[in-house]
N, C-alpha and C positions, 0 to 999 in steps of 0.2 A: 504494500500500500504506500503510494508516494504521498508525501506530506510536504508541500512547499513551506519554507521558513517564514513566509509572510501571511500564512493562512489566517492567523488571528493577530490583531494589533496588541502589542505589549501593553499591559495595564488596562485592557478592556474588561477584565474579569469574566471572560468567556472561555468555554472549552468546547471541543467537539468530541463526541463519543459514539461508539458503535452500539446501536440498540440491538440486543439479542434476547431470545426467549428461552425459558425453561418451563416445560409443562409438568404439572403435578396432579396425581390422582389422590383424592381424599374423600372418603365417605361416598364412593361411587360417582363422584363429580370430578371433572377435569378443570383445572385452573391454569391460567396462563400467567407465568411470572415474567415481568418485564425488567430487564437489567441493562446496565451500561458499563462500558470500559472506555477509558480515555483513548482517543485515536492516537495520541502521541506514544502509547504503549503497544500499539498493534502493528505488527510487521506484515501479516497477510492472513487471509481466511481461506482454508482449504477443505477438501473433502476428507473424510476419515481415512488416514493412511493405514498401511499394514503395520500393526504394532507388535512389538516383542514384549512378552511379559517380563516384569522386573521382580524377581523373587524377593520377598521380605518387605516389599513396599506397602503402604497403606492401601486399603480396599478401594479408595477413590482414585488411585493412580491406575489408569487402564493399561499403561505400558510405555514403551519408549520407541522412537523411530529416528531414522537418519534423514535430516533435511540438509541437503547439499553439503554433506560432510560434518554436520553438527548433530550430536545426539540430543534429542529433546524429550523430556518427560511430558506425558499427556495426562492431565487431571480431568476427571469427569465431574463437572460442577454439580450435577444433580446428586451424585453420590456424596460429594463433599458436604452438601447442604442437607443430607439425609432426606432427600425427596424421592418419592416413589414415582417412577416414570409410567405414564399410562400405556397399557399394552395394546389398546384398540385404537390408538391415534396414529395417523400416518406421519411419522417424524423422520425427517432427513437431516440427521445431525451434521454439524460442521465443526471444524477445529479452528479456533482463533489463536494464531501464533502471536505471542506477546514477547516483548523485551522490556524488562524493568529490573532495577537493582543489578544491571549488567548480566542478567540471566535470561536465557530463552526458555519459554515454557508454553505448552499448548493447553487450551481449555476446550473441552467438548461442550457444545451448546446444542440445543434442539433446533434453533433457527436463528440466522443472522438477518436482521431486517433492513436497517438503514443507518445513515449517519445523521446525528442530531447536533445542532449547535444550541448550547444552553448557557445561560448566565449563572455564574456561581452563586449570586445572591438568591436565585430561585431554588437552590439546593439546600436542604435543611439537614442538620445532623440526625442520626438515627436514634432519637430519644423518644420512642413511641412504642406502643404495643401493636404488633402486626395482627391484622384480621385473619380469620380462617381462610385458607386458600393460598395465602402468602406467608404463613407462619414459619419463622425460622429464628435462629439465634441472632439478635440484633447486633451482637459484637462482630458478626461477619459482614456488617454493612457500615459503610462510612458516610453515606448520604442518601437522601431521597428527594425526588422532585415530582410534581404533578405534570402530566402531559395531556394530550387531547382526551376527551370523554371522561375527564376526572380520573384517569388511570394513574397509577403511581409507578415510577421507574426507580429502581434501587441500584445503587453503586456499591459493588462488593469490595471488601477489603482483601484484594488479591495478595497483598504483602503478607498477610497472616498465613496464607497457604504456603508461600515460599518458606516462611519460618517453620511451620509445622513439618515440612519435608526436610528440614535441616540444610537447605540450600543457601540460606541467608542467616549468618550468625555474626554477631558483633563481638569481636575478641577485645573487650574493654580492659582485660588484664594488662595489655601492653601500656596502657596509660599510666599505670602505677609508677613506671620508671621514667616518665617523661616530664618535661617542664611544667611547673604549676603556675597558676595565675590567681588573681583575686578580683573582687568586684562582682557585679550582677550580669547574668546572661539571660536574655529572654528567648525562649524556644517556642516555636509554633508548629503543631502537627495535629491533624484530626485523628490519627491512629494512636490508640493507647499503647500499642506495642512499640511503635516507632518512638513515641514520646518518652517511654520508659528507657529505651536504649540511649537516646540522646541525653536525657536527664542524668543517667548514671555516668555517662562519659564526661559531661560538663562538670558534674560534682567532683569526680576524681581529678579533674584538672584544676580544682580549687574554686570554681565559681559558685555563687549563690544563684540558684536557678528559679526563675519565674516562668510559669507555663501558661500557654494559651492554646485553644483548640482550633482556632481558625483566624483569618485576618481581622475580622471585626473584633473578636475577643482580644487579639494582639494589640489593636489600637486602643481598646479600653484599658488594657494593662499598662500601656505606655502612658496614658493620661493619668492613671492612678499613681504610677511611679513619679511622674512630674509633679503631681500634687504633694507627694511625700518629700521629694528631694529638691524641687525647684530647679534653678539653673545648674546646680551641682550634679544633676543627673548625667550630664555629659561626661563627668569624671567617674561616676558610679556604674553606669550601664556600659559595659565594655563591648558587647557584641549581641547581635540578634541572629539566631539560626532559625530559618523558616522553611517549612515544607512548601511545595507548590500547589498540589491538589488539595483544596480544603473547601468545605461548604461555606456558603454565604459570601466569603471573599477569599480569592486565591492568593498565593504567595507573591506573584508578580504585581498584582494590583495593590496588595498590602505594602510592598516595598516602594512602589511609586508614590503612595500616599505618605510614607515615612520620609522619603527624600524631598517631598514638597513642603514639609513642615519644618520651620526654622528651629523648633525645639529639639528635633530628633535627627535632622538630615546628616549630621556629622557622625552618627553611630553606624559602624559598619554592619552590613547585612550579608550573611552567607546563606545561599539556598542549599538545602539538603533534601533531595528528592529521589523518588524511585524511578522517575522518568530518565531514561538513558539514551534518548534519541540524539540526532546530530544537530538539533536546532536549539534546544532548551538553554544551553549555556549562553548562547548569544542573546536569547530573549531575557535571560537573567541579568546579563550585563546592561541591556537596554533599559531594564526596570530599575537599575541603580545598584544591583548587587555587586559586592566585591569578589565573590567566588561562587562557583556552582559545583556541588558535590553530588555524586550518586551514592545512595545508601548502600551498605554502610561498611566502610573500611576504616577501622579505628586509627591506624597509622596515618592514612591520608587525611582523615578528619582532623586529627591533632595538628598535622603539618600545615594544613590550610588555615586553621585558626591562628596558629603561631605566625604564619606569614602575614596574614591580614592585620593582626594586632601590631606586629612590629612596624608594618608600613603605616598604620594609622597613628601610632605613637611617635613615629619619626625616628 
C-alpha cells in the first residue's frame, strides 16, 4: 500500500485507517464488528497464504509464512478476541500485513472494507461498557468512534498482541548503568502498556514522571504544571515524550500546539511511536519534535534523550 508523505497535513489531527470487519456468533445471532488500523501501519492486504504451523505458539497464532524473504507470524484476530466465528456466513478472510515497532506481523480479518479519514478529536478512549454483540475486553481497545448509521468503529491495541507474543520487550535493565538526570518528564500515551514501559524507563533515568493519556490531557497537565511552577517550569520540565496515535488529539497536533505556546515552546519534544513507516519522522520534525523514536529500544531511547537534552542545555 503506497502512502505519499503529504497525504495528511502535519498538525491536522487527522488519521487514515483501514476499516475491517470481524463477524461474531452469539446466542444464534450474527454480529458485525467494525474495526480500524492506522494506514501508516499497513504494508499490504493479501489473501490467506499457505501457513506453516508454529509449535508452542498461542492458539490465536495461525502460523507463519514467507513474504519475499521475511518470515511473518499471522495472528487470527477473532481468536485473539475470543470471538466465535459464524459457520453459516460466507466469509472470505484476508490478511492485513502491518509494520509497527519495527516488526512485520499479519492479522487475519473477515473482510477489509475501505479507507477512512477520521479526526482524532472524534475518537474517544475506550472507557465504556460494550453492548452485547461487540462485547470484549476493553483493555484490547485504544479508541472508539461513531461512523454512519450510528455504528461504532473500534481501534484495537495491536501493540499488546506484539507484547503478548514476546516480540516486543523493553530491556529497561540497561538503564541502571547509564547517565541519570533530574527534573520532570511529561509522557503521553493512550496505551497503558506503553505508558508503563516509558514511565519505568524515565524513572530509572532519574526523572519525576507526569503522565497523560492523550494530547488534550497532555495540554491540561502542562497548564497544571505552569500553575504550580510559573515561569520556572522551563527549568523544571526537562522533556516531553509523546506517542503519536492517541484519541481526541494526536501527538503531532499536540506538539504543534506546544510549540505555538510561549510558555512551553522551549521544552523539547520527543515522539515515541509504534509507527515505523518512512514518513513519520519527517512529519514529527515538521510538528516541532526534536526526535522520532520507534518503540521500544531502551538503549536508543536513552541515547536520544541524552542527545536532545545536551543540545537543549547547550
